[in-house]
C-alpha positions as CSV (number, residue, x, y, z in Angstrom):
1,X,123.0,96.5,99.4
2,X,120.1,97.3,97.2
3,X,121.0,94.6,94.5
4,X,121.4,92.1,97.3
5,X,117.9,92.8,98.4
6,X,116.5,92.3,94.9
7,X,118.5,89.1,94.6
8,X,116.9,87.8,97.8
9,X,113.4,88.7,96.6
10,X,114.1,86.8,93.4
11,X,115.5,83.7,95.4
12,X,112.3,83.9,97.7
13,X,110.1,83.8,94.6
14,X,112.2,80.9,93.0
15,X,111.8,79.0,96.2
16,X,108.1,79.3,96.2
17,X,108.0,77.8,92.7
18,X,108.2,74.1,92.6
19,X,108.3,71.3,89.9
20,X,105.1,69.2,90.0
21,X,105.1,65.6,89.2
22,X,103.8,66.0,85.8
23,X,106.6,68.6,85.1
24,X,104.0,71.5,85.6
25,X,105.4,74.7,87.0
26,X,103.3,76.1,90.0
27,X,103.9,79.2,91.8
28,X,102.5,80.8,95.1
29,X,101.7,84.3,95.7
30,X,103.0,86.3,98.6
31,X,100.6,88.8,100.1
32,X,101.5,91.5,102.6
33,X,99.3,92.1,105.5
34,X,96.3,94.3,104.6
35,X,96.9,93.6,100.8
36,X,94.6,91.5,98.6
37,X,95.6,88.9,96.0
38,X,95.7,89.7,92.5
39,X,94.4,86.4,91.1
40,X,90.9,84.8,91.0
41,X,89.3,81.6,89.9
42,X,87.1,82.5,86.9
43,X,84.9,80.8,84.4
44,X,84.9,81.6,80.6
45,X,81.5,83.1,79.5
46,X,82.1,83.7,75.9
47,X,84.7,84.7,73.2
48,X,85.4,88.3,72.3
49,X,88.1,88.4,69.8
50,X,91.3,86.6,68.9
51,X,92.6,85.2,72.4
52,X,90.4,87.5,74.4
53,X,87.4,86.2,76.3
54,X,84.6,87.5,78.7
55,X,85.1,86.0,82.1
56,X,83.3,85.9,85.4
57,X,84.9,85.4,88.9
58,X,83.7,82.3,90.9
59,X,83.9,81.3,94.4
60,X,84.9,77.8,95.1
61,X,82.5,76.1,97.6
62,X,82.8,72.7,99.2
63,X,84.2,69.7,97.2
64,X,81.7,68.7,94.6
65,X,79.8,71.8,94.7
66,X,79.3,74.0,91.5
67,X,81.4,77.2,91.9
68,X,79.2,80.4,92.6
69,X,79.6,83.3,89.8
70,X,80.0,86.6,91.5
71,X,80.5,90.2,90.2
72,X,80.3,91.5,86.6
73,X,82.0,89.9,83.4
74,X,85.3,91.3,82.4
75,X,87.7,90.8,79.5
76,X,90.8,88.7,80.0
77,X,93.4,87.5,77.6
78,X,94.3,83.8,77.2
79,X,98.1,83.4,77.1
80,X,98.0,79.9,76.0
81,X,96.6,80.8,72.6
82,X,98.0,82.8,69.8
83,X,97.5,86.5,69.7
84,X,97.1,86.3,65.9
85,X,94.4,83.7,65.6
86,X,90.9,83.2,66.9
87,X,90.6,81.5,70.3
88,X,88.8,78.3,70.7
89,X,88.4,78.0,74.4
90,X,84.9,76.6,75.1
91,X,82.6,78.6,77.5
92,X,82.3,77.1,80.9
93,X,85.9,76.3,81.2
94,X,87.5,77.5,84.5
95,X,90.9,79.1,84.9
96,X,93.0,81.3,87.3
97,X,93.0,84.9,86.2
98,X,95.8,87.3,87.1
99,X,95.7,91.1,87.0
100,X,98.7,92.6,85.6
101,X,98.9,96.3,85.4
102,X,95.6,97.3,83.5
103,X,95.0,93.8,82.0
104,X,93.5,90.6,83.2
105,X,95.3,87.5,81.8
106,X,94.8,83.7,82.3
107,X,96.6,80.4,80.8
108,X,94.1,77.8,79.7
109,X,94.8,75.2,77.0
110,X,91.8,74.4,74.8
């Protein structure tokens, strides 16, 4: 029965993912009541080393409004760049950052 439950959860996550018209893979997050999302919109503030950047959380306002930065800067890893080479992402770019264990990560193509 336990294996069936895991399989059902995997199917739910697969159903939440859908293929966008430009062949991009998009996913949704499922949040339990009382829990919080582990992803945030961020702006790139500066380059630290390799594919690691300083980022800051932003609040998305109305359409056409500039996002408002909140909180402190934090380090996050760009998974779209090599772990062995210096990153080339420009400050001011925006991304969606995910919290994975003790690390922050985002995917932004330079």
